[in-house]
C-alpha positions in Angstrom: 38.0 -16.5 208.1 41.3 -16.1 206.7 43.1 -19.2 208.1 46.0 -20.3 206.2 46.2 -24.1 205.4 49.2 -25.8 203.9 48.7 -28.1 201.0 48.6 -31.4 203.0 45.5 -30.3 205.0 43.9 -28.6 201.7 44.4 -31.9 200.0 42.9 -33.8 203.2 39.7 -31.6 203.1 39.4 -32.3 199.2 39.3 -36.2 200.2 37.1 -35.5 202.9 34.6 -33.5 200.5 35.0 -36.5 198.1 34.2 -38.8 200.6 31.2 -36.8 201.8 30.1 -36.7 198.0 30.0 -40.3 197.5 27.9 -40.8 200.4 25.6 -38.2 199.5 25.3 -39.5 195.9 24.7 -43.1 197.3 21.9 -41.6 199.7 20.1 -39.8 197.0 20.3 -42.4 194.4 18.8 -45.1 196.7 15.9 -42.5 197.9 15.2 -42.0 194.2 15.0 -45.6 193.8 12.7 -46.2 196.9 10.4 -43.5 196.0 9.8 -44.0 192.2 6.9 -45.9 192.6 5.0 -44.2 195.5 6.3 -40.3 194.8 7.4 -39.9 191.2 8.0 -36.2 191.8 10.3 -36.6 195.0 11.9 -39.3 192.9 12.8 -36.9 190.1 14.1 -34.2 192.8 16.3 -37.1 194.3 17.7 -38.1 190.8 18.4 -34.5 190.3 20.4 -34.1 193.4 22.1 -37.5 192.3 23.3 -36.0 189.2 24.6 -32.8 191.0 26.5 -34.8 193.4 27.9 -36.8 190.3 29.1 -33.5 188.9 31.0 -32.5 192.2 32.3 -35.9 192.2 33.8 -35.6 188.6 35.4 -31.9 189.6 36.9 -33.4 192.7 38.3 -36.6 190.9 39.7 -34.1 188.2 41.4 -31.8 190.8 42.8 -34.9 192.8 43.9 -37.2 189.9 44.1 -34.7 186.8 43.8 -36.6 183.6 43.3 -40.1 185.2 39.5 -40.1 184.9 37.7 -40.4 181.5 35.8 -37.3 180.4 
């Protein structure tokens, strides 16, 4: 677990993490909308997960492009 990675590899991993977080946010948002009328509790849980992925995206955006994204 002590693999050493160069800065290019670290950047690639961060971009992959951002792409994964984007997809997860889309998925949970869609699930929340789909469940809104049939299962409000599950819809709320999906909405919470959507917000969590939005927070992850904000952090990754700030790391990858500092100062470019509005706070």
